[in-house]
N, C-alpha and C positions, 0 to 999 in steps of 0.2 A: 289928592294925591292917586298915583297909580297902585292898583291891587297891587298885594306882595305874595297873595294866593291864585294860583294861577286859575283861569277861568275854567270849569268843569263843562264841559260841551253834553251838557246831558239829552240836549235833543237828541244828538246821533246815534244816544246810546240805547242797546237792547236792553227790555226788562232784564237780563238775566245780568247785562255788565251793568247797568244802573244799581240793580239789586246788592250784587256782591261788591262793587265799589262802596255801598253806602255803609256796608257792614263792617268793611275794612277802614274806613273815616272815623264810626262810631265809635269803635274798638281803639281805634288811637287817639279820640281825642275826651271820652267819657270820665277818664280820671283826672286828666289836667284840669277840666271845666267843672268838675262834681261840684265846687262851692258856688259855681256862679248860675243865679236862678234863671238866666235868660235860654243861657244855651242848654241848661238842662231841660227847660221846660220843650226846646225844641227838638231834644234828641227824645223826652219820653214820648211827643206827637210822631214820633217819626217810628218807635217801634212798631206800635200795632200795625202801622201801613207793611212794615216788613213781614210782622206774624202773617197778613192775611196774603201777601206774594207768596211768602213761603208754601201755606198750604195750598195756594191755586197750583203753584207748582208741582206740588208734592199730588195731588191730585190726577194732573198731567201723568204720571208717571203709566200709570196702566193703560198704554197705549202700543201701536206697532213699531214705536221706537226703544222698547221696555228693553229687547233681548240683545242688541246692538249696544246701547246705553251699556249694558251689563259687563258685555266684555270688553269696552274700552276702558270702563272705569278698573274692570280687576287689573286690565294694563296697567294704567296711572298707577295702579296700589304697589302692584307687583315692582314697577318702576321706583317706587317711592320708597319701599322697605331695601331694596336691591341696594340704593344708595346710601341709606341709612345705615343698613347692618354694616356696609363694606367700609363706613366711615366709624362706625362704633370697633369695629373689631381692630380698625387701625390705631386705636387708643391704647390698644391693649401692646401694641408694639414699639417698644422703645430703641431697637438699633439701631435708627437712622435717626435723629433728634430731628432735623428739618420735617421730616415725613411725619413725625410725632406728633411736634407742634403744630401743622397742618392739619391735622386730622381730630385736634383737641378745638380748633378754631371754628372748624366746620360742626363737630356736634353741638357746640354751643348753639349753634345758629338754629340747628334741629330743634333743640331743647327748646329755645326759644318761641320758634314758631310751632312746634308741636311736633311732638315724636310721634304719636298716634293720629295723625290726621287725616289717615288713610281709614278710620274708624268713623268718621262722619257724613252728613248726609250730602249728597248731591253736592246741594250748593253752598253748604257751608266747607267742606273737603275743597271745593273749587276756588273759595275767598281764600281761605290758609293757606293752599297749594301757591296760588297767584304770589302770596305775601311770601312765601319760601323761598320763589325763581327770583323775583326782585330784590331779595337779601344776597342769595346767593350770583347773581350779576354783578354786585358789588364787587370794587377791585379786589379788595385783601380776600375776598370769600375767591372768587375766580382763579386769583395766583395759587390760594391751597387747595384748591379743585387739579392744578397743572402739578403742581408740587405730589400731591397724592394720587397722580394719572388716575382720574376720576373725573376729567372733564367728558367723556363719553357719555359716562353712566348719567352725568347730570343731560347732556343733551338730550336722552333718551327719554330722559322723564321731562323735558320742555315739551317734546314733540308728542308724547305720550296724551299730555295735559292739554295740548293745543286742537289734538285729535278728539279729546273728547267735547272739549268746549266747543268745537265747530257741529258736532252731530248735536248736543243740548242744545244751541243757538239755534239751530233748523226745527228741532221739536219744539223747542220753545213759540217760534214765531209762529209755527204750523198751527198748533194747538191754541196761542192765543187769539187769534184771529177768528179760529174757527168754533170753538167752545168755551171759551173762557173772555168774553169782554170785559167782567170788572175788572181784569188784570192791565186792562190800558189804563184805568180811571186811576189805579192803586199806581199805578206808574207815574203818570202827571202830578198827584199828589207828591210822592216820592222826591220827583225830581224840583219840583216847589219846597220842601222844609229843609232838601238838602242844599239848597240854593241859599235858602234863610239861615240856616246853619254855618254854611262858608263865610258869608256876609259877615256874621258878627264874628264869628274868629279871624277875622283878616281886620274887624275895626280893633279888637283887643291888641291884634299881633302888631297894629301900625302903631298904638299908644306903646306900648313896650315889646319893639322890636329884639332887644336882646334875650329877654326871658322866652320870648317864644319861638325864635329863629329856628331851634332843633326839629320842632314841630312842624312849623310851616316848611322847613325843607322835606322832611315824610310826607306830609300832605300831597306837597308838588310833585313830588317822585307818584305818588299814588294817581294823581288827577293825568298825569302826564301819559302813565301806563295805560288808562283807561280811554284819554283821548284817541294817543296814537292807535290803538287796538280797534278801536270803532270808528277809526278813519280807515284803516288796512281792511277791515270789512264791508263796509261803503265799498271801498274802490274796489274789490276781488268781487263782491255783489254785481257792479255796474260792468266789469270787462264780463263776467258772466255772460251775463244780458244781451250784451254787445256779441258774446260769440253766438248766444241761440237766435239771435236776429240774423245776422249773416249767413248762419247755417239754413236759418228756414229759406234766406233769400235764395240761397244757391240750390235747392232744393226745388224751390219754384222755375230755376230756370231751364 
């Protein structure tokens, strides 16, 4: 039988992508499978690996990247607060029932995802903010943003998040290769555990598809996002290498 959970391409994910993806997946499935001994034991094995990665990433923060990262983090925090507070204020204005209804929908999403996620550490904030962005890109949310005339605010939030992630990925990759080889081992262990977790959940979902259909849909949304972003990053890096090679060849002429 064909798997109903999309294959997570962990082999092309960076350690940060894998880490944030694992956090989102575990957050999604933990409560559902709290009574399942096998799934719970896999999650229990994953948690110390995540803690080790978080510790390694935290120790990397005192580096040459620190000032630039702090600046980009402040920027995304400001964009998040601007959108959140604009929506919150709009829930108090009821002269236009359509806009008021849109604001209620959007503020509910912020309440579900985390109204104060900007206070989290870099990795956790990135995971939560990506979950928020993913939710705000669903049709009901995009319609509400358009109704409230807040689409530009959302676009600016996404851009600031992508800018932070790009720099953070550069930092992680640079320092993981240079100073923290143990992170590579943790990355391999996490990929293996996560693959085992998804295989077990897929098996259970195949036995009772109607029961787990909503969960499978949410898992697949996360996995598609992770795979797509990793592929885009790989393509971007390949293009940059080609450009550097061509530039070097031209310089030699």
